[in-house]
C-alpha positions as CSV (number, residue, x, y, z in Angstrom):
1,X,116.8,2.9,4.4
2,X,116.9,-0.7,3.1
3,X,116.2,0.3,-0.5
4,X,118.7,-1.1,-3.1
5,X,118.6,-1.0,-6.9
6,X,118.9,-4.4,-8.6
7,X,117.9,-3.8,-12.2
8,X,116.6,-6.9,-14.0
9,X,118.0,-6.0,-17.5
10,X,121.6,-5.5,-16.4
11,X,121.6,-8.5,-14.0
12,X,120.1,-10.7,-16.7
13,X,122.7,-9.7,-19.3
14,X,125.6,-10.4,-17.0
15,X,124.3,-13.8,-16.0
16,X,123.5,-14.8,-19.6
17,X,126.9,-13.8,-20.9
18,X,128.8,-15.2,-18.0
19,X,130.4,-12.0,-16.8
20,X,128.7,-12.6,-13.5
21,X,129.2,-16.0,-11.9
22,X,125.8,-17.5,-11.3
23,X,126.9,-19.3,-8.1
24,X,128.5,-16.3,-6.7
25,X,125.5,-14.2,-7.6
26,X,123.0,-16.6,-5.9
27,X,125.3,-16.7,-2.8
28,X,125.1,-12.9,-2.7
29,X,121.3,-13.0,-3.0
30,X,121.0,-15.4,-0.1
31,X,123.4,-13.3,2.0
32,X,121.2,-10.2,1.3
33,X,118.0,-12.0,2.1
34,X,119.5,-13.3,5.4
35,X,120.9,-9.9,6.3
36,X,117.9,-7.7,5.4
37,X,114.7,-9.8,5.4
38,X,114.5,-10.2,9.2
39,X,113.8,-6.5,9.2
40,X,111.7,-6.2,6.0
41,X,109.8,-9.5,6.2
42,X,109.2,-9.8,2.5
43,X,109.7,-13.6,2.3
44,X,108.1,-16.4,4.1
45,X,110.6,-18.5,6.1
46,X,112.2,-21.4,4.2
47,X,114.7,-23.7,5.9
48,X,117.5,-24.6,3.5
49,X,116.8,-21.8,1.0
50,X,120.5,-21.3,0.2
51,X,121.2,-25.0,-0.4
52,X,118.2,-25.4,-2.7
53,X,118.9,-22.2,-4.7
54,X,122.6,-23.1,-5.2
55,X,121.7,-26.6,-6.3
56,X,119.2,-25.2,-8.8
57,X,121.8,-22.8,-10.1
58,X,124.3,-25.6,-10.5
59,X,121.8,-27.6,-12.5
60,X,121.1,-24.6,-14.7
61,X,124.9,-24.2,-15.5
62,X,125.1,-27.9,-16.3
63,X,122.1,-27.6,-18.6
64,X,123.2,-24.4,-20.3
65,X,127.0,-24.3,-20.4
66,X,126.9,-22.3,-23.7
67,X,126.0,-18.6,-23.0
68,X,124.5,-18.3,-26.5
69,X,121.9,-21.0,-25.8
70,X,120.8,-19.6,-22.3
71,X,117.1,-18.9,-21.9
72,X,115.4,-15.5,-21.5
73,X,115.4,-15.3,-17.7
74,X,118.6,-17.4,-17.1
75,X,119.6,-17.5,-13.4
76,X,117.2,-14.7,-12.3
77,X,115.9,-15.3,-8.7
78,X,112.2,-14.5,-8.5
79,X,110.0,-13.8,-5.5
80,X,106.5,-15.4,-5.8
81,X,103.5,-14.1,-4.0
82,X,102.0,-16.7,-1.7
83,X,98.9,-17.1,-3.8
84,X,100.7,-18.9,-6.6
85,X,101.1,-22.7,-6.4
86,X,104.8,-23.6,-6.6
87,X,105.9,-27.2,-6.7
88,X,107.6,-28.1,-3.4
89,X,106.3,-25.0,-1.5
90,X,103.1,-24.8,0.7
91,X,100.6,-22.2,-0.3
92,X,98.8,-20.3,2.6
93,X,97.4,-17.2,0.8
94,X,98.5,-15.1,3.8
95,X,95.9,-16.9,5.9
96,X,95.7,-19.3,8.9
97,X,94.0,-22.0,6.9
98,X,95.8,-25.4,6.4
99,X,98.1,-25.4,3.3
100,X,96.4,-28.6,2.0
101,X,93.2,-26.5,1.3
102,X,95.1,-24.6,-1.4
103,X,97.0,-27.6,-2.9
104,X,97.0,-27.3,-6.7
105,X,99.0,-27.9,-9.8
106,X,101.8,-25.4,-10.3
107,X,100.7,-22.0,-11.5
108,X,101.2,-21.6,-15.2
109,X,103.3,-18.5,-14.8
110,X,105.6,-20.2,-12.3
111,X,106.2,-23.1,-14.7
112,X,106.8,-20.5,-17.4
113,X,109.4,-18.8,-15.2
114,X,111.3,-22.1,-14.7
115,X,111.1,-22.9,-18.4
116,X,112.8,-19.5,-19.1
117,X,115.6,-20.3,-16.6
118,X,114.4,-18.4,-13.5
119,X,115.1,-19.7,-9.9
120,X,112.4,-19.4,-7.4
121,X,113.8,-17.4,-4.5
122,X,110.8,-18.2,-2.3
123,X,107.3,-17.2,-1.4
124,X,106.6,-13.6,-0.6
125,X,104.1,-12.3,1.9
126,X,100.6,-11.3,0.8
127,X,97.8,-9.8,2.8
128,X,95.2,-12.4,3.9
129,X,93.5,-13.7,0.7
130,X,94.9,-10.7,-1.2
131,X,92.5,-8.4,0.7
132,X,93.1,-5.8,3.3
133,X,94.4,-7.7,6.4
134,X,98.1,-6.7,6.4
135,X,101.0,-9.0,6.9
136,X,104.3,-8.1,8.6
137,X,106.1,-6.6,5.6
138,X,107.8,-3.2,5.9
139,X,108.6,-0.6,3.2
140,X,112.3,-0.7,2.4
141,X,112.3,3.0,1.6
142,X,111.2,3.7,5.2
143,X,110.4,0.8,7.5
144,X,107.9,2.9,9.5
145,X,105.6,2.9,6.5
146,X,103.4,0.4,4.8
147,X,104.7,-1.2,1.5
148,X,101.1,-1.4,0.4
149,X,99.2,-4.5,-0.5
150,X,98.2,-7.0,-1.3
151,X,101.5,-7.9,-3.0
152,X,103.4,-6.5,-0.1
153,X,106.3,-8.9,0.0
154,X,106.9,-9.0,-3.7
155,X,107.1,-5.2,-4.0
156,X,109.3,-5.0,-0.9
157,X,111.6,-7.8,-2.0
158,X,112.4,-6.0,-5.2
159,X,112.7,-2.6,-3.5
160,X,115.2,-4.0,-1.0
161,X,117.3,-5.5,-3.8
162,X,116.6,-9.1,-2.5
163,X,115.6,-10.1,-6.1
164,X,115.4,-8.3,-9.4
165,X,111.9,-9.7,-10.3
166,X,108.8,-10.7,-8.3
167,X,105.3,-11.8,-9.2
168,X,102.1,-10.3,-7.8
169,X,98.4,-10.2,-8.4
170,X,96.0,-7.3,-8.7
171,X,92.3,-7.3,-8.2
172,X,91.9,-3.7,-7.3
173,X,95.4,-2.1,-6.9
174,X,97.6,-4.8,-5.5
175,X,100.6,-4.4,-8.0
176,X,100.5,-0.7,-8.9
177,X,100.0,0.7,-5.4
178,X,102.8,-1.2,-3.6
179,X,105.1,-0.5,-6.6
180,X,104.5,3.2,-6.1
181,X,104.9,3.1,-2.3
182,X,108.1,1.2,-2.6
183,X,109.6,3.2,-5.4
184,X,109.9,0.4,-8.0
185,X,108.2,-0.4,-11.4
186,X,105.0,-2.4,-11.4
187,X,103.3,-3.8,-14.5
188,X,99.7,-5.1,-14.7
189,X,99.2,-6.5,-18.2
190,X,95.9,-6.6,-20.0
191,X,93.5,-8.9,-18.1
192,X,94.1,-12.5,-19.2
193,X,97.4,-12.0,-21.0
194,X,99.1,-13.9,-18.2
195,X,96.9,-16.8,-17.2
196,X,95.7,-17.0,-13.6
197,X,95.8,-20.8,-13.7
198,X,97.2,-22.3,-10.5
199,X,96.6,-19.2,-8.4
200,X,94.3,-18.9,-5.3
201,X,91.6,-16.7,-6.8
202,X,90.1,-13.6,-5.2
203,X,87.7,-12.7,-8.1
204,X,88.0,-14.7,-11.3
205,X,86.4,-11.9,-13.1
206,X,88.9,-9.2,-11.9
207,X,92.2,-11.0,-11.0
208,X,95.3,-10.0,-13.0
209,X,98.9,-11.3,-12.8
210,X,101.5,-8.7,-12.6
211,X,105.1,-8.3,-11.6
212,X,107.7,-5.8,-10.1
213,X,111.3,-4.8,-11.1
214,X,113.6,-1.8,-10.9
215,X,113.7,-0.9,-14.6
216,X,111.5,-0.3,-17.6
217,X,113.7,-2.6,-19.8
218,X,113.1,-5.2,-17.1
219,X,109.4,-4.8,-17.6
220,X,109.9,-5.5,-21.3
221,X,112.1,-8.4,-20.8
222,X,109.8,-10.1,-18.2
223,X,106.7,-9.3,-20.2
224,X,108.1,-10.9,-23.4
225,X,109.0,-13.9,-21.4
226,X,105.8,-14.3,-19.3
227,X,103.0,-13.0,-21.5
228,X,101.9,-16.0,-23.5
229,X,101.2,-14.3,-26.8
230,X,103.7,-11.4,-26.5
231,X,104.4,-9.8,-29.9
232,X,108.2,-9.8,-30.1
233,X,108.2,-7.5,-33.1
234,X,109.4,-4.0,-32.0
235,X,106.6,-1.5,-32.3
236,X,107.1,1.2,-34.8
237,X,108.6,4.5,-33.5
238,X,105.8,6.9,-32.6
239,X,107.0,10.5,-32.9
240,X,104.1,12.4,-31.6
241,X,102.8,10.9,-28.4
242,X,99.3,12.0,-27.3
243,X,98.8,11.8,-23.6
244,X,95.4,11.9,-21.8
245,X,94.7,13.0,-18.2
246,X,91.5,12.0,-16.5
247,X,90.3,15.0,-14.6
248,X,87.4,15.7,-12.2
249,X,86.0,13.3,-9.6
250,X,88.4,10.5,-10.2
251,X,91.5,12.6,-9.6
252,X,89.9,14.3,-6.6
253,X,90.0,11.0,-4.7
254,X,93.7,11.7,-4.3
255,X,94.9,14.1,-1.5
256,X,96.2,17.5,-2.3
257,X,99.9,16.6,-2.0
258,X,99.6,13.9,-4.6
259,X,97.6,16.2,-6.9
260,X,100.2,18.8,-6.7
261,X,103.0,16.4,-7.5
262,X,101.0,15.1,-10.4
263,X,100.5,18.5,-11.8
264,X,104.2,19.1,-11.7
265,X,104.7,16.0,-13.8
266,X,102.0,17.2,-16.2
267,X,103.7,20.6,-16.5
268,X,107.0,19.0,-17.1
269,X,105.7,16.8,-19.9
270,X,104.1,19.8,-21.6
271,X,107.4,21.8,-21.4
272,X,109.0,18.9,-23.0
273,X,106.7,19.2,-26.0
274,X,104.2,16.4,-25.4
275,X,100.6,16.9,-26.2
276,X,98.9,16.5,-22.8
277,X,95.1,17.0,-22.7
278,X,92.4,16.5,-20.1
279,X,89.7,13.9,-20.6
280,X,86.4,14.2,-18.7
281,X,85.9,10.5,-17.8
282,X,85.0,8.6,-14.7
283,X,82.7,11.3,-13.5
284,X,80.6,8.4,-12.3
285,X,83.6,7.1,-10.4
286,X,81.4,6.3,-7.3
287,X,79.3,4.0,-9.5
288,X,82.4,2.4,-11.0
289,X,83.9,1.8,-7.6
290,X,80.5,0.3,-6.5
291,X,80.2,-1.9,-9.6
292,X,83.7,-3.2,-9.2
293,X,83.1,-4.0,-5.5
294,X,79.9,-5.9,-6.5
295,X,81.9,-8.1,-8.8
296,X,84.8,-8.9,-6.5
297,X,82.7,-9.3,-3.4
298,X,80.3,-11.7,-5.1
299,X,83.2,-13.7,-6.5
300,X,85.1,-13.8,-3.2
301,X,82.0,-15.3,-1.4
302,X,81.6,-18.0,-4.1
303,X,85.3,-18.8,-4.0
304,X,85.5,-19.1,-0.3
305,X,82.1,-20.7,0.4
306,X,83.5,-24.1,1.2
307,X,86.6,-22.9,3.0
308,X,84.5,-20.4,5.1
309,X,82.1,-23.1,6.2
310,X,85.0,-25.1,7.7
311,X,87.3,-22.4,8.9
312,X,85.2,-19.3,9.6
313,X,87.1,-18.7,12.9
314,X,90.4,-18.5,11.0
315,X,89.3,-15.5,8.9
316,X,90.1,-11.9,9.8
317,X,87.3,-9.4,10.3
318,X,88.1,-7.8,6.9
319,X,87.7,-11.1,5.1
320,X,84.6,-12.1,7.1
321,X,82.9,-8.9,6.2
322,X,83.7,-9.2,2.6
323,X,82.4,-12.8,2.5
324,X,79.1,-11.9,4.1
325,X,78.7,-8.8,1.8
326,X,79.3,-10.9,-1.3
327,X,77.0,-13.7,-0.2
328,X,74.1,-11.2,0.0
329,X,74.6,-9.9,-3.5
330,X,71.8,-11.1,-5.9
331,X,72.9,-12.9,-9.1
332,X,71.0,-10.3,-11.1
333,X,73.1,-7.4,-9.5
334,X,76.3,-9.3,-10.3
335,X,75.4,-9.9,-13.9
336,X,74.3,-6.2,-14.3
337,X,77.7,-5.1,-13.0
338,X,79.5,-7.3,-15.5
339,X,77.3,-6.0,-18.3
340,X,78.0,-2.4,-17.3
341,X,81.7,-3.0,-17.1
342,X,81.7,-4.3,-20.7
343,X,79.8,-1.2,-21.8
344,X,82.1,1.1,-20.0
345,X,85.1,-0.6,-21.5
346,X,83.8,-0.1,-25.0
347,X,82.9,3.4,-24.3
348,X,86.3,4.3,-22.9
349,X,88.1,2.7,-25.8
350,X,86.0,4.7,-28.2
351,X,87.0,7.9,-26.4
352,X,90.6,7.0,-26.5
353,X,90.4,6.3,-30.3
354,X,88.4,9.4,-31.1
355,X,90.8,11.7,-29.2
356,X,93.8,9.7,-30.6
357,X,95.2,9.2,-27.1
358,X,98.2,6.8,-27.0
359,X,98.0,6.5,-23.3
360,X,96.6,8.0,-20.1
361,X,98.5,9.1,-17.0
362,X,97.3,9.5,-13.4
363,X,98.8,9.1,-9.9
364,X,99.4,5.5,-8.9
365,X,98.0,6.2,-5.4
366,X,95.8,8.5,-3.5
367,X,98.5,9.4,-1.0
368,X,102.2,8.7,-0.2
369,X,102.7,5.5,1.7
370,X,100.8,5.7,5.0
371,X,102.7,5.6,8.3
372,X,102.5,2.3,10.1
373,X,101.6,-1.2,9.2
374,X,98.0,-1.2,10.2
375,X,96.7,-0.3,6.7
376,X,97.9,-1.0,3.2
377,X,96.5,2.3,1.8
378,X,93.8,3.0,-0.8
379,X,93.6,1.4,-4.2
380,X,91.1,3.9,-5.7
381,X,93.6,5.4,-8.2
382,X,94.1,1.9,-9.7
383,X,90.5,0.6,-9.5
384,X,89.0,1.9,-12.8
385,X,91.9,0.7,-14.8
386,X,91.6,-2.8,-13.2
387,X,87.9,-2.6,-13.8
388,X,88.5,-1.9,-17.5
389,X,91.3,-4.6,-17.7
390,X,93.7,-2.3,-19.5
391,X,97.5,-2.6,-19.2
392,X,99.1,-0.3,-16.7
393,X,102.6,0.5,-15.5
394,X,103.5,2.3,-12.3
395,X,106.8,4.2,-12.5
396,X,108.8,6.0,-9.8
397,X,108.5,9.6,-10.8
398,X,109.4,11.8,-7.8
399,X,110.2,11.9,-4.1
400,X,108.2,13.7,-1.4
401,X,109.7,16.1,1.1
402,X,109.7,13.2,3.5
403,X,111.6,11.0,1.2
404,X,108.6,8.8,0.1
405,X,108.2,7.8,-3.5
406,X,105.5,9.3,-5.9
407,X,104.4,6.8,-8.5
408,X,103.0,7.8,-12.0
409,X,100.4,5.4,-13.4
410,X,100.6,5.0,-17.2
411,X,97.7,3.1,-18.8
412,X,97.3,2.0,-22.4
413,X,94.7,0.6,-24.8
414,X,93.3,-2.9,-24.0
415,X,95.5,-5.6,-25.4
416,X,98.3,-3.2,-26.5
417,X,100.8,-4.0,-23.8
418,X,103.7,-4.0,-26.2
419,X,103.0,-0.5,-27.3
420,X,102.7,0.8,-23.7
421,X,106.2,-0.1,-22.7
422,X,108.2,2.0,-25.3
423,X,105.6,4.8,-24.9
424,X,106.2,4.8,-21.2
425,X,109.9,5.0,-21.8
426,X,109.4,8.4,-23.6
427,X,107.6,9.7,-20.5
428,X,110.4,8.5,-18.2
429,X,113.0,10.2,-20.4
430,X,111.2,13.6,-20.0
431,X,110.2,13.5,-16.3
432,X,111.8,16.2,-14.2
433,X,112.5,14.5,-10.9
């Protein structure tokens, strides 16, 4: 097992107050990457990584000698999925295309990281174009299993303790699924709350920026630093948390072992005194899955039209098939899918409001991390929440008999990310692992 806990909150506090020497910490990070990453393959190779990171750390110390004035992510090394444009780094999007095809101004969220004092540890592996063609990354919990995708390298980098924070993207389940498989926290904010500017798109209508860390307090700290309009006022304490569970066809997409584990969590929360009630929703889950695929396939084909015309032979079969599928979708079908999504979002929010649910819980994945690296697993547990654009957190909630993590997916009301974090904390405090 290469899994190692490196919590963001504790690490940040010690770097900000100076109790951990920044240069020594960055040296230890580089040592860990050089020791572990040849097995895990979370990062893309970077000659001179150590020298660059130490130089950036030295510049930070010179800029912020007073601990009181240090910014919100001072000295934190961050892995960045290879879809984000980062000044000084090539972007390949997990593909065989030339890097100049993806040349762009630096991603908004990367510039934000730097403004807050973070140090870019390097580019992390992504599946090709953030779709289903796997990269070489292994799961630090068990290297014989997939870490999930498409944010494979970012999830694995955090799980292996290479960095305390890493960026990912999610168009179906590319943050929450690998977070669950790798036994870490993953956060997908409400769609649009972290701008996608400067990122190689998959589907402009469905892409989300998210991130990984080892701790819920880290989710709050990173969210408050990276979400452009984060409300820094602490939400009022909510004494009676009402939890909803989507039952029926949606849940039945998960295998029996996952459903059994999920029921154990539900029972434990009820025993702890929470109001946990079933909600009959997503009974048309096949249609929702189809509508979402229509949107992302249509978008993918339009995004890649020029690249595909020049580099078709460089595309994997997965990406070729999606491109041709998307190209064949009529404009009217695409617009209809977008309209239905908006109606479903409104309908679901009405149900949440009428039933006074504060949040919903569900499994993060349909199965435990599959054996081997040929597949990144199924994103179907994440799909409807991505489709609706609501905030979601995957939390490590249990371990299987085989030692593989079970992730619990916690979703909140659209735009109410700040409320979701403390409410999730109450669930974590009452889960019987």
